All heavy atoms as TSV, in Angstrom:
chain	resi	resn	atom	element	x	y	z
A	1	MET	N	N	60.581	150.283	45.597
A	1	MET	CA	C	60.288	151.594	45.068
A	1	MET	C	C	59.087	152.157	45.831
A	1	MET	O	O	58.145	151.438	46.121
A	1	MET	CB	C	59.976	151.456	43.571
A	1	MET	CG	C	59.493	152.708	42.917
A	1	MET	SD	S	59.247	152.472	41.147
A	1	MET	CE	C	60.372	153.673	40.549
A	2	LYS	N	N	59.156	153.459	46.158
A	2	LYS	CA	C	58.041	154.107	46.853
A	2	LYS	C	C	57.550	155.256	45.973
A	2	LYS	O	O	58.347	155.969	45.372
A	2	LYS	CB	C	58.502	154.627	48.206
A	2	LYS	CG	C	57.381	155.034	49.119
A	2	LYS	CD	C	57.898	155.304	50.521
A	2	LYS	CE	C	56.726	155.566	51.446
A	2	LYS	NZ	N	57.142	155.801	52.811
A	3	GLN	N	N	56.224	155.398	45.899
A	3	GLN	CA	C	55.663	156.424	45.026
A	3	GLN	C	C	54.335	156.914	45.575
A	3	GLN	O	O	53.615	156.176	46.251
A	3	GLN	CB	C	55.462	155.849	43.626
A	3	GLN	CG	C	55.151	156.885	42.593
A	3	GLN	CD	C	55.472	156.400	41.194
A	3	GLN	OE1	O	56.056	155.347	41.002
A	3	GLN	NE2	N	55.075	157.161	40.222
A	4	LYS	N	N	53.997	158.167	45.244
A	4	LYS	CA	C	52.685	158.732	45.575
A	4	LYS	C	C	51.899	158.881	44.285
A	4	LYS	O	O	52.439	159.312	43.271
A	4	LYS	CB	C	52.823	160.091	46.262
A	4	LYS	CG	C	53.297	159.981	47.678
A	4	LYS	CD	C	53.189	161.287	48.401
A	4	LYS	CE	C	53.632	161.068	49.844
A	4	LYS	NZ	N	53.271	162.170	50.701
A	5	ILE	N	N	50.617	158.510	44.357
A	5	ILE	CA	C	49.735	158.565	43.200
A	5	ILE	C	C	48.495	159.361	43.605
A	5	ILE	O	O	47.911	159.099	44.656
A	5	ILE	CB	C	49.291	157.144	42.783
A	5	ILE	CG1	C	50.493	156.260	42.494
A	5	ILE	CG2	C	48.353	157.202	41.588
A	5	ILE	CD1	C	50.130	154.779	42.387
A	6	THR	N	N	48.091	160.305	42.778
A	6	THR	CA	C	46.845	161.027	43.018
A	6	THR	C	C	45.703	160.224	42.402
A	6	THR	O	O	45.787	159.801	41.252
A	6	THR	CB	C	46.904	162.438	42.400
A	6	THR	OG1	O	47.989	163.144	42.999
A	6	THR	CG2	C	45.607	163.194	42.641
A	7	VAL	N	N	44.669	159.983	43.210
A	7	VAL	CA	C	43.531	159.183	42.776
A	7	VAL	C	C	42.266	160.034	42.882
A	7	VAL	O	O	41.901	160.490	43.971
A	7	VAL	CB	C	43.387	157.902	43.624
A	7	VAL	CG1	C	42.221	157.067	43.133
A	7	VAL	CG2	C	44.677	157.083	43.597
A	8	LYS	N	N	41.606	160.246	41.778
A	8	LYS	CA	C	40.391	161.060	41.729
A	8	LYS	C	C	39.163	160.180	41.950
A	8	LYS	O	O	39.100	159.064	41.452
A	8	LYS	CB	C	40.302	161.748	40.367
A	8	LYS	CG	C	39.208	162.756	40.248
A	8	LYS	CD	C	39.271	163.458	38.912
A	8	LYS	CE	C	38.107	164.416	38.774
A	8	LYS	NZ	N	38.130	165.088	37.477
A	9	GLY	N	N	38.208	160.702	42.699
A	9	GLY	CA	C	36.947	159.998	42.896
A	9	GLY	C	C	36.767	159.414	44.285
A	9	GLY	O	O	35.695	158.923	44.612
A	10	MET	N	N	37.800	159.460	45.119
A	10	MET	CA	C	37.676	158.949	46.483
A	10	MET	C	C	37.062	160.029	47.364
A	10	MET	O	O	37.499	161.180	47.318
A	10	MET	CB	C	39.047	158.563	47.042
A	10	MET	CG	C	39.750	157.477	46.295
A	10	MET	SD	S	41.293	156.966	47.104
A	10	MET	CE	C	42.252	158.475	47.071
A	11	SER	N	N	36.060	159.644	48.163
A	11	SER	CA	C	35.405	160.647	48.997
A	11	SER	C	C	35.064	160.174	50.413
A	11	SER	O	O	34.584	160.961	51.212
A	11	SER	CB	C	34.128	161.136	48.316
A	11	SER	OG	O	33.238	160.047	48.151
A	12	CYS	N	N	35.305	158.900	50.714
A	12	CYS	CA	C	34.889	158.384	52.023
A	12	CYS	C	C	35.786	157.221	52.451
A	12	CYS	O	O	36.667	156.783	51.714
A	12	CYS	CB	C	33.439	157.919	51.960
A	12	CYS	SG	S	33.173	156.525	50.836
A	13	GLY	N	N	35.524	156.723	53.629
A	13	GLY	CA	C	36.288	155.598	54.159
A	13	GLY	C	C	36.169	154.347	53.304
A	13	GLY	O	O	37.125	153.583	53.169
A	14	HIS	N	N	34.994	154.126	52.728
A	14	HIS	CA	C	34.821	152.968	51.845
A	14	HIS	C	C	35.747	153.080	50.637
A	14	HIS	O	O	36.368	152.095	50.230
A	14	HIS	CB	C	33.365	152.851	51.382
A	14	HIS	CG	C	33.180	151.809	50.320
A	14	HIS	ND1	N	33.183	150.466	50.603
A	14	HIS	CD2	C	33.035	151.919	48.980
A	14	HIS	CE1	C	33.039	149.788	49.462
A	14	HIS	NE2	N	32.943	150.659	48.471
A	15	CYS	N	N	35.838	154.268	50.072
A	15	CYS	CA	C	36.718	154.499	48.914
A	15	CYS	C	C	38.162	154.188	49.296
A	15	CYS	O	O	38.886	153.508	48.564
A	15	CYS	CB	C	36.627	155.945	48.448
A	15	CYS	SG	S	34.984	156.478	47.931
A	16	LYS	N	N	38.575	154.722	50.436
A	16	LYS	CA	C	39.935	154.510	50.942
A	16	LYS	C	C	40.226	153.025	51.073
A	16	LYS	O	O	41.236	152.526	50.581
A	16	LYS	CB	C	40.083	155.218	52.289
A	16	LYS	CG	C	41.403	155.010	52.996
A	16	LYS	CD	C	41.347	155.649	54.379
A	16	LYS	CE	C	42.629	155.613	55.159
A	16	LYS	NZ	N	43.288	154.358	55.305
A	17	ASN	N	N	39.315	152.310	51.723
A	17	ASN	CA	C	39.509	150.874	51.936
A	17	ASN	C	C	39.526	150.100	50.627
A	17	ASN	O	O	40.314	149.161	50.470
A	17	ASN	CB	C	38.419	150.320	52.860
A	17	ASN	CG	C	38.541	150.839	54.271
A	17	ASN	OD1	O	39.600	151.279	54.701
A	17	ASN	ND2	N	37.443	150.804	55.004
A	18	ALA	N	N	38.667	150.460	49.698
A	18	ALA	CA	C	38.596	149.756	48.415
A	18	ALA	C	C	39.898	149.890	47.637
A	18	ALA	O	O	40.417	148.903	47.089
A	18	ALA	CB	C	37.424	150.284	47.581
A	19	VAL	N	N	40.449	151.099	47.598
A	19	VAL	CA	C	41.702	151.329	46.865
A	19	VAL	C	C	42.858	150.610	47.548
A	19	VAL	O	O	43.644	149.912	46.898
A	19	VAL	CB	C	41.984	152.839	46.714
A	19	VAL	CG1	C	43.389	153.085	46.178
A	19	VAL	CG2	C	40.946	153.472	45.797
A	20	GLU	N	N	42.956	150.738	48.859
A	20	GLU	CA	C	44.050	150.081	49.592
A	20	GLU	C	C	43.980	148.563	49.425
A	20	GLU	O	O	44.999	147.917	49.156
A	20	GLU	CB	C	43.993	150.445	51.072
A	20	GLU	CG	C	44.409	151.865	51.354
A	20	GLU	CD	C	44.261	152.276	52.812
A	20	GLU	OE1	O	43.687	151.506	53.632
A	20	GLU	OE2	O	44.720	153.379	53.133
A	21	LYS	N	N	42.802	148.001	49.568
A	21	LYS	CA	C	42.649	146.548	49.451
A	21	LYS	C	C	43.010	146.062	48.049
A	21	LYS	O	O	43.699	145.052	47.892
A	21	LYS	CB	C	41.206	146.145	49.786
A	21	LYS	CG	C	40.969	144.659	49.771
A	21	LYS	CD	C	39.534	144.327	50.163
A	21	LYS	CE	C	39.288	142.837	50.072
A	21	LYS	NZ	N	37.907	142.503	50.409
A	22	ALA	N	N	42.552	146.774	47.030
A	22	ALA	CA	C	42.832	146.372	45.648
A	22	ALA	C	C	44.328	146.401	45.363
A	22	ALA	O	O	44.877	145.463	44.781
A	22	ALA	CB	C	42.081	147.279	44.678
A	23	VAL	N	N	44.984	147.452	45.794
A	23	VAL	CA	C	46.421	147.588	45.519
A	23	VAL	C	C	47.223	146.570	46.327
A	23	VAL	O	O	48.151	145.938	45.805
A	23	VAL	CB	C	46.893	149.032	45.786
A	23	VAL	CG1	C	48.398	149.148	45.658
A	23	VAL	CG2	C	46.204	149.993	44.823
A	24	LYS	N	N	46.856	146.373	47.586
A	24	LYS	CA	C	47.570	145.408	48.434
A	24	LYS	C	C	47.412	143.979	47.935
A	24	LYS	O	O	48.230	143.112	48.258
A	24	LYS	CB	C	47.087	145.501	49.881
A	24	LYS	CG	C	47.561	146.746	50.596
A	24	LYS	CD	C	46.973	146.804	52.007
A	24	LYS	CE	C	47.362	148.058	52.735
A	24	LYS	NZ	N	46.727	148.146	54.065
A	25	SER	N	N	46.376	143.716	47.142
A	25	SER	CA	C	46.164	142.358	46.636
A	25	SER	C	C	47.173	141.973	45.547
A	25	SER	O	O	47.297	140.801	45.214
A	25	SER	CB	C	44.739	142.206	46.086
A	25	SER	OG	O	44.615	142.890	44.842
A	26	LEU	N	N	47.883	142.941	45.010
A	26	LEU	CA	C	48.859	142.670	43.959
A	26	LEU	C	C	50.154	142.118	44.543
A	26	LEU	O	O	50.655	142.635	45.552
A	26	LEU	CB	C	49.174	143.950	43.178
A	26	LEU	CG	C	48.042	144.565	42.377
A	26	LEU	CD1	C	48.441	145.945	41.877
A	26	LEU	CD2	C	47.677	143.664	41.211
A	27	ASP	N	N	50.699	141.093	43.897
A	27	ASP	CA	C	52.009	140.584	44.292
A	27	ASP	C	C	53.035	141.682	44.075
A	27	ASP	O	O	52.988	142.396	43.076
A	27	ASP	CB	C	52.397	139.356	43.455
A	27	ASP	CG	C	51.586	138.121	43.810
A	27	ASP	OD1	O	51.058	138.066	44.935
A	27	ASP	OD2	O	51.498	137.216	42.967
A	28	GLY	N	N	53.951	141.824	45.023
A	28	GLY	CA	C	55.001	142.817	44.903
A	28	GLY	C	C	54.712	144.115	45.628
A	28	GLY	O	O	55.598	144.949	45.788
A	29	VAL	N	N	53.473	144.304	46.088
A	29	VAL	CA	C	53.121	145.519	46.832
A	29	VAL	C	C	53.313	145.234	48.322
A	29	VAL	O	O	52.723	144.312	48.870
A	29	VAL	CB	C	51.666	145.956	46.552
A	29	VAL	CG1	C	51.271	147.113	47.451
A	29	VAL	CG2	C	51.489	146.314	45.092
A	30	SER	N	N	54.163	146.032	48.965
A	30	SER	CA	C	54.432	145.814	50.384
A	30	SER	C	C	53.716	146.832	51.279
A	30	SER	O	O	53.568	146.601	52.477
A	30	SER	CB	C	55.931	145.884	50.653
A	30	SER	OG	O	56.465	147.124	50.229
A	31	PHE	N	N	53.256	147.944	50.687
A	31	PHE	CA	C	52.601	148.988	51.483
A	31	PHE	C	C	51.690	149.797	50.575
A	31	PHE	O	O	52.070	150.135	49.450
A	31	PHE	CB	C	53.668	149.913	52.092
A	31	PHE	CG	C	53.116	151.071	52.865
A	31	PHE	CD1	C	52.724	150.923	54.186
A	31	PHE	CD2	C	53.000	152.324	52.279
A	31	PHE	CE1	C	52.225	152.002	54.898
A	31	PHE	CE2	C	52.505	153.408	52.986
A	31	PHE	CZ	C	52.119	153.241	54.303
A	32	ALA	N	N	50.493	150.094	51.057
A	32	ALA	CA	C	49.569	150.969	50.331
A	32	ALA	C	C	48.693	151.682	51.352
A	32	ALA	O	O	48.014	151.025	52.147
A	32	ALA	CB	C	48.705	150.173	49.362
A	33	GLU	N	N	48.746	153.010	51.348
A	33	GLU	CA	C	47.947	153.784	52.294
A	33	GLU	C	C	47.419	155.040	51.604
A	33	GLU	O	O	48.167	155.776	50.967
A	33	GLU	CB	C	48.778	154.176	53.508
A	33	GLU	CG	C	47.974	154.907	54.564
A	33	GLU	CD	C	48.787	155.180	55.812
A	33	GLU	OE1	O	49.288	154.204	56.412
A	33	GLU	OE2	O	48.921	156.356	56.165
A	34	VAL	N	N	46.114	155.272	51.758
A	34	VAL	CA	C	45.461	156.436	51.166
A	34	VAL	C	C	45.395	157.570	52.183
A	34	VAL	O	O	45.014	157.354	53.334
A	34	VAL	CB	C	44.030	156.077	50.692
A	34	VAL	CG1	C	43.238	157.329	50.331
A	34	VAL	CG2	C	44.086	155.123	49.513
A	35	ASP	N	N	45.772	158.760	51.738
A	35	ASP	CA	C	45.548	159.998	52.483
A	35	ASP	C	C	44.312	160.616	51.843
A	35	ASP	O	O	44.394	161.246	50.786
A	35	ASP	CB	C	46.761	160.917	52.349
A	35	ASP	CG	C	46.571	162.262	53.055
A	35	ASP	OD1	O	45.424	162.567	53.462
A	35	ASP	OD2	O	47.551	162.997	53.175
A	36	LEU	N	N	43.154	160.381	52.452
A	36	LEU	CA	C	41.882	160.766	51.847
A	36	LEU	C	C	41.756	162.279	51.598
A	36	LEU	O	O	41.383	162.671	50.489
A	36	LEU	CB	C	40.718	160.235	52.685
A	36	LEU	CG	C	39.355	160.197	52.019
A	36	LEU	CD1	C	39.373	159.450	50.695
A	36	LEU	CD2	C	38.337	159.566	52.958
A	37	PRO	N	N	42.076	163.149	52.570
A	37	PRO	CA	C	41.952	164.588	52.293
A	37	PRO	C	C	42.821	165.041	51.106
A	37	PRO	O	O	42.415	165.906	50.343
A	37	PRO	CB	C	42.415	165.249	53.595
A	37	PRO	CG	C	42.169	164.214	54.646
A	37	PRO	CD	C	42.424	162.889	53.968
A	38	ALA	N	N	44.002	164.444	50.953
A	38	ALA	CA	C	44.903	164.813	49.855
A	38	ALA	C	C	44.591	164.050	48.577
A	38	ALA	O	O	45.136	164.363	47.524
A	38	ALA	CB	C	46.350	164.565	50.264
A	39	ARG	N	N	43.731	163.024	48.675
A	39	ARG	CA	C	43.398	162.166	47.530
A	39	ARG	C	C	44.639	161.492	46.951
A	39	ARG	O	O	44.803	161.364	45.750
A	39	ARG	CB	C	42.674	162.942	46.426
A	39	ARG	CG	C	41.447	163.715	46.860
A	39	ARG	CD	C	40.266	162.789	47.126
A	39	ARG	NE	N	38.997	163.515	47.226
A	39	ARG	CZ	C	38.467	163.906	48.377
A	39	ARG	NH1	N	39.073	163.685	49.491
A	39	ARG	NH2	N	37.296	164.527	48.393
A	40	GLN	N	N	45.546	161.082	47.864
A	40	GLN	CA	C	46.781	160.464	47.406
A	40	GLN	C	C	46.972	159.084	48.007
A	40	GLN	O	O	46.647	158.847	49.168
A	40	GLN	CB	C	47.993	161.321	47.772
A	40	GLN	CG	C	48.127	162.553	46.917
A	40	GLN	CD	C	49.511	163.147	47.000
A	40	GLN	OE1	O	50.154	163.093	48.041
A	40	GLN	NE2	N	49.964	163.729	45.911
A	41	LEU	N	N	47.525	158.204	47.186
A	41	LEU	CA	C	47.890	156.863	47.596
A	41	LEU	C	C	49.403	156.807	47.664
A	41	LEU	O	O	50.080	157.145	46.690
A	41	LEU	CB	C	47.380	155.845	46.572
A	41	LEU	CG	C	47.914	154.423	46.697
A	41	LEU	CD1	C	47.391	153.754	47.959
A	41	LEU	CD2	C	47.539	153.599	45.470
A	42	THR	N	N	49.928	156.420	48.819
A	42	THR	CA	C	51.354	156.173	48.956
A	42	THR	C	C	51.534	154.664	48.856
A	42	THR	O	O	50.855	153.905	49.544
A	42	THR	CB	C	51.893	156.684	50.307
A	42	THR	OG1	O	51.634	158.090	50.384
A	42	THR	CG2	C	53.384	156.434	50.428
A	43	ILE	N	N	52.449	154.249	47.991
A	43	ILE	CA	C	52.622	152.831	47.730
A	43	ILE	C	C	54.104	152.482	47.693
A	43	ILE	O	O	54.922	153.249	47.206
A	43	ILE	CB	C	51.928	152.450	46.401
A	43	ILE	CG1	C	52.034	150.968	46.126
A	43	ILE	CG2	C	52.439	153.260	45.243
A	43	ILE	CD1	C	51.177	150.490	44.988
A	44	ALA	N	N	54.434	151.329	48.261
A	44	ALA	CA	C	55.780	150.760	48.175
A	44	ALA	C	C	55.639	149.424	47.467
A	44	ALA	O	O	54.786	148.606	47.833
A	44	ALA	CB	C	56.382	150.584	49.561
A	45	PHE	N	N	56.457	149.226	46.444
A	45	PHE	CA	C	56.333	148.003	45.657
A	45	PHE	C	C	57.657	147.617	45.019
A	45	PHE	O	O	58.568	148.439	44.909
A	45	PHE	CB	C	55.259	148.169	44.583
A	45	PHE	CG	C	55.550	149.243	43.562
A	45	PHE	CD1	C	56.066	148.910	42.321
A	45	PHE	CD2	C	55.301	150.577	43.832
A	45	PHE	CE1	C	56.341	149.888	41.379
A	45	PHE	CE2	C	55.554	151.561	42.905
A	45	PHE	CZ	C	56.081	151.219	41.666
A	46	ASP	N	N	57.738	146.368	44.622
A	46	ASP	CA	C	58.907	145.834	43.930
A	46	ASP	C	C	58.639	145.941	42.434
A	46	ASP	O	O	57.806	145.200	41.894
A	46	ASP	CB	C	59.122	144.383	44.345
A	46	ASP	CG	C	60.343	143.751	43.710
A	46	ASP	OD1	O	60.891	144.313	42.736
A	46	ASP	OD2	O	60.757	142.677	44.193
A	47	ALA	N	N	59.328	146.852	41.769
A	47	ALA	CA	C	59.108	147.097	40.338
A	47	ALA	C	C	59.487	145.900	39.472
A	47	ALA	O	O	59.058	145.816	38.319
A	47	ALA	CB	C	59.885	148.331	39.900
A	48	ALA	N	N	60.229	144.959	40.026
A	48	ALA	CA	C	60.573	143.747	39.279
A	48	ALA	C	C	59.405	142.758	39.258
A	48	ALA	O	O	59.374	141.835	38.450
A	48	ALA	CB	C	61.809	143.079	39.874
A	49	VAL	N	N	58.439	142.975	40.157
A	49	VAL	CA	C	57.302	142.053	40.289
A	49	VAL	C	C	56.012	142.656	39.745
A	49	VAL	O	O	55.214	141.967	39.105
A	49	VAL	CB	C	57.105	141.637	41.770
A	49	VAL	CG1	C	55.910	140.722	41.941
A	49	VAL	CG2	C	58.367	140.972	42.308
A	50	VAL	N	N	55.799	143.934	39.996
A	50	VAL	CA	C	54.556	144.593	39.594
A	50	VAL	C	C	54.885	145.959	38.978
A	50	VAL	O	O	55.776	146.658	39.450
A	50	VAL	CB	C	53.583	144.729	40.802
A	50	VAL	CG1	C	54.132	145.620	41.878
A	50	VAL	CG2	C	52.210	145.185	40.360
A	51	SER	N	N	54.156	146.305	37.928
A	51	SER	CA	C	54.415	147.575	37.242
A	51	SER	C	C	53.409	148.642	37.682
A	51	SER	O	O	52.331	148.327	38.203
A	51	SER	CB	C	54.306	147.386	35.730
A	51	SER	OG	O	52.959	147.163	35.356
A	52	MET	N	N	53.762	149.898	37.428
A	52	MET	CA	C	52.833	150.990	37.710
A	52	MET	C	C	51.566	150.839	36.871
A	52	MET	O	O	50.482	151.177	37.327
A	52	MET	CB	C	53.482	152.345	37.412
A	52	MET	CG	C	54.305	152.885	38.558
A	52	MET	SD	S	53.406	153.034	40.121
A	52	MET	CE	C	52.098	154.148	39.685
A	53	GLU	N	N	51.688	150.316	35.681
A	53	GLU	CA	C	50.506	150.109	34.832
A	53	GLU	C	C	49.546	149.110	35.475
A	53	GLU	O	O	48.329	149.301	35.425
A	53	GLU	CB	C	50.923	149.648	33.434
A	53	GLU	CG	C	51.634	150.717	32.627
A	53	GLU	CD	C	50.868	152.032	32.553
A	53	GLU	OE1	O	49.648	152.011	32.272
A	53	GLU	OE2	O	51.483	153.087	32.792
A	54	GLN	N	N	50.072	148.056	36.085
A	54	GLN	CA	C	49.218	147.080	36.775
A	54	GLN	C	C	48.543	147.717	37.989
A	54	GLN	O	O	47.367	147.460	38.253
A	54	GLN	CB	C	50.045	145.872	37.217
A	54	GLN	CG	C	50.509	145.008	36.070
A	54	GLN	CD	C	51.507	143.961	36.534
A	54	GLN	OE1	O	52.556	144.298	37.062
A	54	GLN	NE2	N	51.159	142.698	36.330
A	55	ILE	N	N	49.287	148.541	38.700
A	55	ILE	CA	C	48.736	149.227	39.873
A	55	ILE	C	C	47.619	150.180	39.446
A	55	ILE	O	O	46.534	150.175	40.025
A	55	ILE	CB	C	49.852	149.962	40.646
A	55	ILE	CG1	C	50.828	148.933	41.232
A	55	ILE	CG2	C	49.267	150.868	41.723
A	55	ILE	CD1	C	52.135	149.509	41.723
A	56	LYS	N	N	47.880	150.965	38.422
A	56	LYS	CA	C	46.866	151.892	37.912
A	56	LYS	C	C	45.626	151.138	37.440
A	56	LYS	O	O	44.496	151.562	37.694
A	56	LYS	CB	C	47.436	152.724	36.772
A	56	LYS	CG	C	48.442	153.752	37.229
A	56	LYS	CD	C	49.027	154.501	36.042
A	56	LYS	CE	C	50.098	155.486	36.476
A	56	LYS	NZ	N	50.698	156.195	35.341
A	57	ALA	N	N	45.830	150.024	36.768
A	57	ALA	CA	C	44.703	149.246	36.239
A	57	ALA	C	C	43.799	148.740	37.361
A	57	ALA	O	O	42.572	148.802	37.248
A	57	ALA	CB	C	45.211	148.079	35.400
A	58	VAL	N	N	44.374	148.250	38.448
A	58	VAL	CA	C	43.558	147.708	39.540
A	58	VAL	C	C	42.795	148.832	40.251
A	58	VAL	O	O	41.656	148.644	40.683
A	58	VAL	CB	C	44.408	146.851	40.510
A	58	VAL	CG1	C	45.246	147.665	41.449
A	58	VAL	CG2	C	43.546	145.897	41.295
A	59	ILE	N	N	43.378	150.027	40.327
A	59	ILE	CA	C	42.671	151.174	40.907
A	59	ILE	C	C	41.499	151.570	40.014
A	59	ILE	O	O	40.382	151.803	40.490
A	59	ILE	CB	C	43.635	152.365	41.107
A	59	ILE	CG1	C	44.681	152.026	42.171
A	59	ILE	CG2	C	42.863	153.629	41.498
A	59	ILE	CD1	C	45.837	153.015	42.255
A	60	GLU	N	N	41.736	151.607	38.724
A	60	GLU	CA	C	40.682	151.987	37.782
A	60	GLU	C	C	39.575	150.940	37.716
A	60	GLU	O	O	38.411	151.278	37.516
A	60	GLU	CB	C	41.294	152.290	36.417
A	60	GLU	CG	C	42.100	153.585	36.482
A	60	GLU	CD	C	42.846	153.949	35.216
A	60	GLU	OE1	O	42.875	153.141	34.261
A	60	GLU	OE2	O	43.411	155.059	35.183
A	61	GLU	N	N	39.911	149.666	37.941
A	61	GLU	CA	C	38.891	148.613	37.999
A	61	GLU	C	C	37.950	148.832	39.168
A	61	GLU	O	O	36.782	148.416	39.120
A	61	GLU	CB	C	39.549	147.235	38.124
A	61	GLU	CG	C	40.167	146.730	36.835
A	61	GLU	CD	C	40.949	145.442	37.020
A	61	GLU	OE1	O	40.830	144.787	38.082
A	61	GLU	OE2	O	41.706	145.102	36.093
A	62	GLU	N	N	38.425	149.500	40.220
A	62	GLU	CA	C	37.581	149.817	41.377
A	62	GLU	C	C	36.686	151.028	41.119
A	62	GLU	O	O	35.858	151.375	41.943
A	62	GLU	CB	C	38.455	150.051	42.623
A	62	GLU	CG	C	39.118	148.805	43.157
A	62	GLU	CD	C	38.131	147.772	43.654
A	62	GLU	OE1	O	37.141	148.134	44.334
A	62	GLU	OE2	O	38.350	146.579	43.370
A	63	GLY	N	N	36.908	151.712	39.990
A	63	GLY	CA	C	36.056	152.837	39.630
A	63	GLY	C	C	36.646	154.208	39.890
A	63	GLY	O	O	35.928	155.213	39.853
A	64	TYR	N	N	37.939	154.281	40.141
A	64	TYR	CA	C	38.602	155.552	40.439
A	64	TYR	C	C	39.548	155.916	39.295
A	64	TYR	O	O	39.934	155.067	38.507
A	64	TYR	CB	C	39.357	155.463	41.768
A	64	TYR	CG	C	38.433	155.043	42.887
A	64	TYR	CD1	C	38.377	153.715	43.300
A	64	TYR	CD2	C	37.575	155.947	43.475
A	64	TYR	CE1	C	37.504	153.311	44.287
A	64	TYR	CE2	C	36.686	155.548	44.468
A	64	TYR	CZ	C	36.647	154.227	44.867
A	64	TYR	OH	O	35.767	153.836	45.834
A	65	THR	N	N	39.926	157.172	39.228
A	65	THR	CA	C	40.773	157.669	38.143
A	65	THR	C	C	42.153	158.016	38.705
A	65	THR	O	O	42.254	158.766	39.674
A	65	THR	CB	C	40.163	158.929	37.508
A	65	THR	OG1	O	38.849	158.623	37.058
A	65	THR	CG2	C	40.996	159.404	36.338
A	66	VAL	N	N	43.184	157.471	38.076
A	66	VAL	CA	C	44.552	157.781	38.457
A	66	VAL	C	C	44.999	158.997	37.657
A	66	VAL	O	O	44.884	159.026	36.435
A	66	VAL	CB	C	45.486	156.584	38.181
A	66	VAL	CG1	C	46.932	156.945	38.510
A	66	VAL	CG2	C	45.050	155.373	38.988
A	67	MET	N	N	45.463	160.008	38.374
A	67	MET	CA	C	45.887	161.260	37.712
A	67	MET	C	C	47.368	161.214	37.375
A	67	MET	O	O	48.145	160.607	38.015
A	67	MET	CB	C	45.610	162.449	38.610
A	67	MET	CG	C	44.159	162.556	39.028
A	67	MET	SD	S	42.976	162.622	37.703
A	67	MET	CE	C	43.285	164.234	37.070
């Protein structure tokens, strides 16, 4: 499954890296890339392994807000 998520609070390269690293650390995530100007995360994942709620939770643990 591929999805775009708007993430509020990202403003720099560190933010981008933190979100990508956190999401990629989840089992079932095969791709995660932040478009910083658009404040969007594009993610590809296996919904049988990881849920959107788990993905949102790991982003929020990094201090960002999922819209």
